[in-house]
C-alpha positions in Angstrom: 15.6 -53.0 70.8 14.6 -57.0 68.9 15.1 -56.3 65.6 13.8 -58.5 62.6 15.3 -58.9 59.4 14.2 -60.6 56.4 15.7 -61.8 53.0 14.5 -64.3 50.1 12.1 -62.1 48.6 11.9 -61.8 44.7 9.8 -62.5 41.6 9.0 -66.3 40.4 6.9 -67.8 38.0 3.6 -69.1 39.0 4.6 -73.0 40.5 7.6 -71.7 40.7 9.3 -71.6 44.7 10.7 -69.2 47.1 12.4 -69.7 50.6 12.1 -66.4 53.2 14.1 -66.0 56.2 14.1 -64.0 59.0 16.9 -63.3 61.1 15.7 -61.7 65.1 18.4 -60.4 67.2 17.5 -62.7 70.2 16.2 -66.1 71.0 12.9 -66.8 69.5 11.9 -68.3 73.3 11.2 -64.9 74.0 8.7 -64.8 71.7 5.1 -66.8 72.7 4.7 -66.9 68.1 6.3 -66.0 65.0 4.6 -65.7 62.0 4.7 -64.1 58.5 2.2 -62.1 57.6 1.5 -60.7 54.0 -0.2 -57.8 52.0 -1.1 -57.2 48.6 -2.2 -53.8 47.8 -5.4 -52.2 48.9 -6.0 -55.0 51.5 -5.6 -55.6 54.6 -2.5 -57.7 56.2 -2.7 -61.0 56.9 -1.8 -64.0 58.7 -0.6 -66.4 56.4 1.4 -69.0 58.2 2.4 -68.5 62.5 4.5 -71.5 64.8 4.5 -71.1 68.6 7.2 -71.6 70.8 6.3 -74.9 71.0 6.2 -75.6 67.6 2.7 -76.0 66.8 2.1 -74.5 63.5 -1.2 -72.5 62.1 -1.7 -72.0 58.1 -4.3 -69.6 56.2 -6.6 -71.8 54.0 -5.4 -70.6 50.5 -1.9 -71.6 51.2 -2.2 -74.5 53.4 -0.3 -77.7 51.3 2.0 -74.8 49.6 3.6 -73.2 52.6 6.1 -74.6 55.3 6.6 -72.6 58.5 9.5 -73.6 59.9 12.6 -72.1 62.5 16.0 -73.3 63.5 16.3 -71.8 67.4 19.9 -72.2 67.2 20.7 -69.7 64.7 17.5 -67.7 65.6 15.9 -67.8 62.3 12.5 -68.4 60.9 11.7 -69.6 57.0 8.4 -69.7 55.2 8.7 -72.2 52.1 6.7 -71.2 49.3 6.0 -73.9 46.7 3.9 -74.1 43.4 3.1 -69.8 43.9 0.6 -68.7 42.3 -0.4 -65.0 41.1 -2.3 -64.5 44.4 0.4 -65.1 46.1 2.2 -61.7 44.9 2.4 -59.5 48.4 4.8 -57.7 50.7 5.7 -60.5 53.3 6.7 -59.2 57.2 8.0 -61.4 59.5 6.2 -61.1 63.5 7.1 -61.9 66.5 4.3 -61.7 69.3 4.9 -61.4 73.2 1.9 -61.4 75.6 3.2 -62.0 79.0 4.1 -59.8 80.8 2.5 -57.2 78.5 1.3 -57.8 74.9 3.7 -56.9 72.6 4.2 -57.2 67.9 7.6 -56.9 66.6 8.0 -56.3 62.8 10.4 -56.7 60.1 10.6 -54.4 57.0 9.0 -56.4 54.4 10.2 -58.5 51.8 8.3 -58.8 47.9 7.3 -61.2 46.8 5.7 -61.3 42.9 4.8 -64.3 41.5 4.0 -63.6 37.3 2.1 -65.8 34.8 
């Protein structure tokens, strides 16, 4: 069973920074992509950032220029560096790993709360 364990959430003031970490129990090359989703109260879960097995990245428009997703393949870790945080970034952040072959499957972390005050 694949496990994703997150850490790094917390409370910060607007303009501050946080770094989220996600530790995978298997090699990240087992997955086509890994990413960070976020869900605010009363809203659908949205993809904030993703990175493919080849290293290509994608960002939601509202976080471009502020968030950076990266990985350490040797340690099975994926990070989300969040700078210039805004109150609208407040959400539960979930680590995600996606496999599409031989069949599609998504794995999820437990979620970590990020709260930005102002």
